[in-house]
C-alpha positions in Angstrom: 25.4 -22.1 -5.6 24.3 -18.6 -6.8 26.8 -16.4 -8.5 27.4 -12.6 -7.9 24.6 -11.7 -10.3 22.0 -14.0 -8.6 20.1 -13.8 -5.3 17.4 -15.8 -3.7 14.1 -14.1 -4.5 12.9 -12.2 -1.4 9.3 -13.2 -2.1 9.2 -16.9 -3.3 12.8 -18.0 -2.6 13.5 -19.1 -6.1 16.5 -17.8 -8.1 16.5 -14.1 -9.0 18.9 -12.3 -11.4 20.5 -8.9 -11.2 19.0 -6.8 -14.0 20.1 -3.3 -13.0 23.3 -2.6 -10.9 23.1 1.2 -10.6 19.4 2.2 -10.4 19.2 5.9 -9.4 17.4 6.1 -6.1 14.8 8.6 -4.9 17.6 10.6 -3.1 20.3 12.1 -5.3 23.5 10.0 -5.7 21.9 6.9 -4.0 22.0 3.8 -6.2 20.3 0.5 -5.9 20.6 -3.0 -7.4 17.4 -4.3 -9.0 16.7 -8.1 -9.1 14.1 -9.9 -11.1 12.5 -13.3 -10.3 11.0 -15.0 -13.3 9.3 -17.6 -11.2 6.9 -15.1 -9.5 7.4 -12.2 -11.9 8.6 -9.9 -9.2 11.2 -7.1 -9.2 12.8 -5.9 -6.0 15.8 -4.3 -4.3 17.8 -5.8 -1.5 18.5 -2.5 0.3 16.4 -1.8 3.4 13.8 0.9 3.4 14.1 4.0 5.6 11.1 5.1 7.6 12.7 8.5 8.0 12.2 9.3 4.4 8.4 9.1 4.9 8.5 11.5 7.8 10.3 13.9 5.5 7.9 13.3 2.6 4.8 14.0 4.8 6.4 17.0 6.5 6.9 18.6 3.1 4.1 16.8 1.2 2.9 19.9 -0.7 6.4 20.3 -2.3 7.4 16.7 -3.0 6.9 15.5 -6.6 4.6 12.5 -6.8 3.3 13.2 -3.2 2.0 16.7 -3.6 -1.3 15.4 -5.0 -2.0 13.8 -1.6 -1.7 17.2 0.0 -4.2 18.6 -2.6 -6.7 15.8 -1.8 -6.3 16.5 1.9 -7.0 20.2 1.4 -9.9 19.8 -1.1 -11.9 16.9 0.3 -13.7 18.7 3.1 -15.3 21.0 0.5 -16.7 18.0 -1.4 -20.3 16.9 -0.9 -19.4 13.3 -1.7 -15.7 12.8 -0.6 -15.5 9.2 -1.6 -16.8 9.9 -5.1 -14.3 12.8 -5.4 -11.4 10.5 -4.6 -12.8 7.7 -6.9 -12.9 10.2 -9.8 -9.4 11.5 -8.9 -7.3 8.3 -8.9 -7.6 4.7 -9.9 -6.7 3.3 -6.5 -9.6 5.1 -4.8 -12.0 4.1 -7.5 -10.9 0.5 -6.8 -11.7 0.9 -3.1 -15.1 2.3 -3.8 -15.8 -0.5 -6.4 -14.7 -3.2 -4.0 -16.8 -1.8 -1.1 -19.8 -1.7 -3.3 -19.8 -5.5 -3.5 -20.1 -5.9 0.3 -23.5 -7.1 1.5 -23.0 -5.8 5.0 -24.6 -2.4 5.9 -22.1 0.5 5.9 -22.8 1.5 9.5 -22.0 -2.1 10.6 -18.8 -2.4 8.5 -15.6 -1.8 10.5 -12.6 -0.7 8.3 -9.0 0.0 9.2 -6.9 1.9 6.6 -3.3 0.8 7.0 -0.9 3.5 5.8 -3.6 6.2 6.1 -1.1 9.0 5.4 -2.7 12.4 5.5 -6.0 10.8 6.4 -8.4 11.9 3.6 -9.4 8.4 2.6 -10.3 7.4 6.1 -12.3 10.6 6.4 -14.1 9.9 3.1 -15.0 6.4 4.3 -16.4 7.7 7.6 -18.4 10.4 5.7 -19.8 7.6 3.5 -21.1 5.9 6.6 -18.5 3.2 7.3 -16.8 2.8 10.7 -13.2 3.6 9.7 -9.9 4.0 11.6 -6.6 5.2 10.0 -3.2 3.8 11.2 0.2 5.0 10.0 3.8 4.7 11.1 4.5 8.4 10.3 3.9 10.6 13.3 3.9 13.7 11.0 1.2 12.2 8.8 -1.0 11.2 11.8 -0.7 14.6 13.4 -1.8 16.3 10.2 -4.7 13.8 9.8 -5.9 14.5 13.3 -5.6 18.2 12.9 -7.6 18.2 9.6 -10.1 15.4 10.1 -10.5 14.5 13.8 -9.5 11.7 16.1 -9.9 8.6 14.0 -6.2 8.1 13.5 -3.4 6.5 15.4 0.4 6.3 14.9 1.5 2.7 15.6 3.5 -0.3 14.4 1.0 -2.5 12.5 2.4 -5.8 13.9 2.1 -4.6 17.5 -1.4 -3.2 16.9 -2.6 -6.3 15.1 -1.6 -8.6 18.0 -3.8 -6.6 20.3 -6.7 -6.1 17.9 -7.4 -9.5 16.4 -10.7 -10.3 14.7 -12.0 -6.7 15.0 -12.3 -5.5 11.4 -14.4 -6.5 8.4 -12.1 -4.9 5.9 -8.5 -3.7 5.7 -7.8 -1.0 3.1 -4.3 -0.8 1.8 -3.7 1.6 -1.1 -0.2 1.9 -2.6 1.5 0.7 0.5 2.6 -2.9 0.1 5.4 -2.0 -2.4 7.0 0.1 0.4 7.2 -2.7 2.9 10.4 -4.6 3.6 8.6 -7.9 4.5 5.3 -7.9 2.6 4.1 -11.4 3.5 4.7 -10.9 7.2 3.0 -7.5 7.0 -0.1 -8.9 5.2 -0.1 -11.7 7.7 -0.5 -9.2 10.5 -3.4 -7.5 8.6 -5.1 -10.9 8.4 -5.0 -11.2 12.2 -7.2 -8.1 12.4 -9.9 -9.5 10.1 -13.1 -11.1 11.3 -14.2 -14.4 9.7 -14.8 -13.8 6.0 -13.0 -10.4 6.1 -11.2 -8.9 3.2 -8.1 -6.9 2.4 -8.7 -4.3 -0.3 -5.2 -3.7 -1.8 -3.8 -1.6 -4.6 -0.2 -1.6 -5.9 1.5 -0.8 -9.3 1.0 -3.7 -11.6 4.1 -5.1 -13.3 2.0 -7.5 -15.4 1.0 -4.9 -17.9 4.6 -4.1 -18.8 6.9 -5.9 -21.3 9.6 -8.1 -19.7 12.4 -5.7 -20.9 11.1 -2.9 -18.6 13.2 -3.3 -15.5 11.6 -0.8 -13.0 8.6 1.4 -13.8 7.5 2.2 -10.3 8.7 4.8 -7.8 12.4 4.9 -7.2 13.9 3.0 -4.3 14.0 3.2 -1.3 10.5 4.7 -1.6 9.4 1.5 -3.5 11.2 -1.7 -2.6 9.0 -4.0 -4.8 7.3 -4.1 -8.1 4.7 -6.8 -8.0 2.8 -8.6 -10.7 -0.5 -10.5 -10.6 1.6 -13.7 -10.3 3.3 -12.1 -7.2 0.0 -11.3 -5.6 -1.4 -14.8 -6.3 1.7 -16.3 -4.6 1.3 -14.0 -1.6 -2.4 -14.9 -1.3 -1.6 -18.6 -1.5 1.0 -18.3 1.2 -1.6 -16.6 3.5 -4.4 -19.0 2.6 -6.4 -16.3 1.0 -8.4 -16.1 -2.2 -7.0 -13.5 -4.6 -9.4 -11.5 -6.8 -8.3 -8.7 -9.2 -10.2 -5.6 -10.1 -11.0 -4.8 -13.7 -10.0 -1.2 -14.4 -11.1 -1.0 -18.0 -14.2 1.2 -17.3 
């Protein structure tokens, strides 16, 4: 039987320990309990996420610390000759997307991509400008409205699980940058993304990497409930195995 300082790991189901009882949340005077599972090297909170916080973030994106850079990218990118190169040189996650796409053998104009969690829409725009067939999907109506206003009609506001059920085997690649750590049920979410993939398709995913930190660092990612998870390479291998997928990591040393 687990005691008050123990919980079942929300990822792998093994024993997890309470490591921080009063972690300051993203909103002032909100506090969260942080748990750590040694088995899958994953840290997480038990409190549920709030979609409403993302609508607020995207409504005031240019003023929100940590998210204002997304507003800058959205404003700047249409003035760039090579939008995908601009993003790749601006942030590691977008460099990773470009690097992963460069390994594809399929012609760009035959490669169908869906960006899950497309936010303000600039990465989907960059992918289309590069020659890919890209669609952006996001749960935030505010974000989607801004994306359509700035970049055109290649965006929809929808629940990913409902959309995936109706659009199975349609995409070569799902792009997911800095999203999975926000999701309440990550394995279920990625399972829905898998439904949309054609045979041999790929999910290109980025998330803050817990592996590079010493074990005594309890939470070095965005504050909850913005981030609900802090995943490691062990975490991602576990998720890949659960979904029957091969997991490959990107080398960022260059």
